[in-house]
KOLMINU-170140 format. One record per residue (C-alpha): x, y, z; residue number from 1. Coordinates in steps of 0.02 Angstrom, whole numbers. Layout:
<atoms>
+--------+--------+--------+-----+
:   east :  north :     up : num :
+--------+--------+--------+-----+
:      X :      Y :      Z : NUM :
...
+--------+--------+--------+-----+
</atoms>
This chain:
<atoms>
+--------+--------+--------+-----+
:   east :  north :     up : num :
+--------+--------+--------+-----+
:   -125 :   -296 :  -1045 :   1 :
:   -207 :   -358 :   -891 :   2 :
:   -241 :   -223 :   -757 :   3 :
:   -185 :   -240 :   -584 :   4 :
:   -287 :   -139 :   -462 :   5 :
:   -225 :    -98 :   -283 :   6 :
:   -327 :   -128 :   -134 :   7 :
:   -364 :      6 :     -5 :   8 :
:   -323 :    -64 :    165 :   9 :
:   -374 :     72 :    287 :  10 :
:   -436 :    250 :    277 :  11 :
:   -453 :    355 :    442 :  12 :
:   -490 :    540 :    483 :  13 :
:   -418 :    642 :    624 :  14 :
:   -534 :    788 :    643 :  15 :
:   -418 :    902 :    748 :  16 :
:   -243 :    849 :    748 :  17 :
:   -136 :    863 :    905 :  18 :
:    -15 :   1013 :    909 :  19 :
:    130 :    911 :    947 :  20 :
:     89 :    795 :    792 :  21 :
:     57 :    937 :    689 :  22 :
:    221 :   1008 :    724 :  23 :
:    315 :    844 :    685 :  24 :
:    216 :    839 :    519 :  25 :
:    266 :   1023 :    477 :  26 :
:     82 :   1062 :    461 :  27 :
:     28 :   1250 :    425 :  28 :
:   -107 :   1328 :    553 :  29 :
:   -246 :   1299 :    429 :  30 :
:   -213 :   1112 :    413 :  31 :
:   -311 :   1057 :    561 :  32 :
:   -380 :    890 :    494 :  33 :
:   -296 :    738 :    425 :  34 :
:   -341 :    601 :    312 :  35 :
:   -240 :    440 :    321 :  36 :
:   -244 :    295 :    202 :  37 :
:   -134 :    139 :    155 :  38 :
:   -142 :     40 :      4 :  39 :
:    -64 :   -115 :    -73 :  40 :
:     27 :    -23 :   -218 :  41 :
:    131 :    136 :   -180 :  42 :
:    131 :    222 :   -349 :  43 :
:    -53 :    205 :   -355 :  44 :
:    -68 :    285 :   -190 :  45 :
:     43 :    433 :   -245 :  46 :
:    -60 :    465 :   -399 :  47 :
:   -227 :    461 :   -306 :  48 :
:   -158 :    576 :   -170 :  49 :
:   -109 :    694 :   -305 :  50 :
:   -280 :    679 :   -389 :  51 :
:   -361 :    722 :   -220 :  52 :
:   -272 :    894 :   -220 :  53 :
:   -368 :    940 :   -380 :  54 :
:   -534 :    882 :   -315 :  55 :
:   -541 :    949 :   -137 :  56 :
:   -463 :   1084 :    -21 :  57 :
:   -326 :    965 :     32 :  58 :
:   -129 :    949 :     19 :  59 :
:    -25 :    797 :     37 :  60 :
:     84 :    811 :    192 :  61 :
:    151 :    639 :    198 :  62 :
:    177 :    505 :     71 :  63 :
:    301 :    350 :     91 :  64 :
:    328 :    181 :     21 :  65 :
:    369 :     32 :    133 :  66 :
:    528 :    -65 :    114 :  67 :
:    508 :   -230 :     12 :  68 :
:    325 :   -198 :    -32 :  69 :
:    163 :   -258 :     14 :  70 :
:    225 :   -448 :     17 :  71 :
:    325 :   -408 :    166 :  72 :
:    208 :   -286 :    250 :  73 :
:    223 :   -252 :    438 :  74 :
:     37 :   -291 :    471 :  75 :
:   -127 :   -327 :    383 :  76 :
:   -171 :   -145 :    359 :  77 :
:      5 :    -88 :    308 :  78 :
:     15 :   -133 :    122 :  79 :
:    149 :    -44 :     29 :  80 :
:    116 :    140 :     51 :  81 :
:     48 :    267 :    180 :  82 :
:    -19 :    434 :    128 :  83 :
:    -79 :    576 :    232 :  84 :
:   -183 :    726 :    167 :  85 :
:   -228 :    875 :    264 :  86 :
:   -362 :   1006 :    255 :  87 :
:   -448 :   1145 :    353 :  88 :
:   -593 :   1037 :    402 :  89 :
:   -650 :    851 :    422 :  90 :
:   -773 :    878 :    281 :  91 :
:   -637 :    932 :    153 :  92 :
:   -521 :    788 :    208 :  93 :
:   -661 :    660 :    190 :  94 :
:   -700 :    736 :     16 :  95 :
:   -513 :    710 :    -25 :  96 :
:   -522 :    527 :     39 :  97 :
:   -676 :    492 :    -62 :  98 :
:   -582 :    554 :   -218 :  99 :
:   -434 :    438 :   -173 : 100 :
:   -555 :    296 :   -167 : 101 :
:   -629 :    329 :   -337 : 102 :
:   -459 :    351 :   -420 : 103 :
:   -391 :    193 :   -347 : 104 :
:   -541 :     86 :   -382 : 105 :
:   -562 :    152 :   -560 : 106 :
:   -429 :    258 :   -637 : 107 :
:   -253 :    199 :   -593 : 108 :
:   -168 :     20 :   -600 : 109 :
:    -16 :    -76 :   -636 : 110 :
:    -18 :   -182 :   -789 : 111 :
:     40 :   -364 :   -814 : 112 :
:    189 :   -376 :   -933 : 113 :
:    144 :   -498 :  -1072 : 114 :
:     -3 :   -559 :   -953 : 115 :
:    111 :   -617 :   -813 : 116 :
:     44 :   -540 :   -649 : 117 :
:    209 :   -566 :   -556 : 118 :
:    294 :   -453 :   -682 : 119 :
:    210 :   -282 :   -686 : 120 :
:    236 :   -100 :   -739 : 121 :
:    155 :     69 :   -708 : 122 :
:    128 :    185 :   -861 : 123 :
:     15 :    326 :   -821 : 124 :
:     -4 :    484 :   -920 : 125 :
:    -67 :    629 :   -804 : 126 :
:   -139 :    759 :   -914 : 127 :
:   -134 :    890 :   -772 : 128 :
:    -44 :    861 :   -614 : 129 :
:    -97 :    924 :   -442 : 130 :
:      1 :   1016 :   -309 : 131 :
:     89 :    857 :   -245 : 132 :
:    163 :    775 :   -402 : 133 :
:    205 :    954 :   -472 : 134 :
:    310 :    984 :   -312 : 135 :
:    399 :    816 :   -327 : 136 :
:    425 :    842 :   -508 : 137 :
:    488 :   1026 :   -489 : 138 :
:    356 :   1084 :   -617 : 139 :
:    204 :   1201 :   -619 : 140 :
:     44 :   1130 :   -563 : 141 :
:    -67 :   1086 :   -714 : 142 :
:     80 :   1023 :   -827 : 143 :
:     76 :    847 :   -899 : 144 :
:    173 :    702 :   -830 : 145 :
:    218 :    533 :   -887 : 146 :
:    233 :    424 :   -729 : 147 :
:    331 :    272 :   -772 : 148 :
:    383 :    130 :   -647 : 149 :
:    454 :    -50 :   -686 : 150 :
:    567 :   -180 :   -611 : 151 :
:    747 :   -120 :   -608 : 152 :
:    822 :   -166 :   -775 : 153 :
:    656 :   -145 :   -867 : 154 :
:    637 :     33 :   -799 : 155 :
:    803 :     85 :   -872 : 156 :
:    762 :     11 :  -1040 : 157 :
:    590 :     76 :  -1039 : 158 :
:    644 :    255 :   -989 : 159 :
:    772 :    258 :  -1129 : 160 :
:    646 :    214 :  -1248 : 161 :
:    513 :    341 :  -1189 : 162 :
:    639 :    478 :  -1193 : 163 :
:    685 :    437 :  -1373 : 164 :
:    504 :    422 :  -1433 : 165 :
:    438 :    592 :  -1377 : 166 :
:    478 :    775 :  -1346 : 167 :
:    490 :    742 :  -1149 : 168 :
:    620 :    782 :  -1018 : 169 :
:    660 :    686 :   -853 : 170 :
:    590 :    781 :   -701 : 171 :
:    633 :    646 :   -568 : 172 :
:    726 :    487 :   -586 : 173 :
:    690 :    348 :   -467 : 174 :
:    852 :    247 :   -476 : 175 :
:    832 :     61 :   -441 : 176 :
:    803 :     -5 :   -319 : 177 :
:    672 :     94 :   -237 : 178 :
:    601 :     50 :    -66 : 179 :
:    491 :    -73 :   -161 : 180 :
:    636 :   -135 :   -275 : 181 :
:    566 :    -45 :   -432 : 182 :
:    633 :     98 :   -527 : 183 :
:    576 :    233 :   -651 : 184 :
:    537 :    415 :   -665 : 185 :
:    429 :    563 :   -700 : 186 :
:    442 :    642 :   -870 : 187 :
:    358 :    796 :   -929 : 188 :
:    308 :    875 :  -1092 : 189 :
:    139 :    908 :  -1189 : 190 :
:      6 :    790 :  -1153 : 191 :
:     28 :    705 :  -1320 : 192 :
:    211 :    684 :  -1296 : 193 :
:    184 :    618 :  -1125 : 194 :
:     67 :    493 :  -1197 : 195 :
:    191 :    443 :  -1336 : 196 :
:    317 :    420 :  -1196 : 197 :
:    209 :    307 :  -1099 : 198 :
:    169 :    196 :  -1243 : 199 :
:    344 :    181 :  -1291 : 200 :
:    396 :    134 :  -1111 : 201 :
:    266 :      1 :  -1102 : 202 :
:    304 :    -69 :  -1277 : 203 :
:    490 :    -68 :  -1248 : 204 :
:    468 :   -168 :  -1083 : 205 :
:    357 :   -294 :  -1157 : 206 :
:    465 :   -328 :  -1303 : 207 :
:    627 :   -351 :  -1203 : 208 :
:    541 :   -456 :  -1071 : 209 :
:    497 :   -585 :  -1209 : 210 :
:    687 :   -600 :  -1249 : 211 :
:    779 :   -547 :  -1084 : 212 :
:    940 :   -629 :  -1134 : 213 :
:    942 :   -568 :  -1315 : 214 :
:   1065 :   -420 :  -1325 : 215 :
+--------+--------+--------+-----+
</atoms>
């Protein structure tokens, strides 16, 4: 399936965050520096931010999708997602942003369903989750995850197939419509089980999309 990569629209560092803003972001005393970024695909942003927590001394302190998605963005640098990481120094935060850039440019992407770029899914096996996604999923850091996202109906069909195909459990269900009008979930199990679930999710959606009215 054709890979659909996200664009990074902006990356900025705040070396020493203002105390008032730090309070509103619920930062800890050691979290003095911030790294902010926006990207055109939200799930790619969440995954990349989590990856940064494994590569640098940073934590994800803010991560949000924008309503209706990148096609209806509020400005040229908005896209579909904003992420904020925090660390004890600008150097750590810059290292985290470097990791995010590498992940987005090389490792994570949506896939065109049956080669239609206007119809896409996200099916990513994360062999070892970082501090952010482990908190979202309510599991221990380092466990495997199947991160599965698709348009609303497709997501339900795909999740059902994924759960039936592998020894995995639902950690988080993103009931459609999400802010970007998608749906999906985070499933956990062994790495091989998560991969089997990811494959089943993708296959089920591709098959049903060829015959969307054939029930």
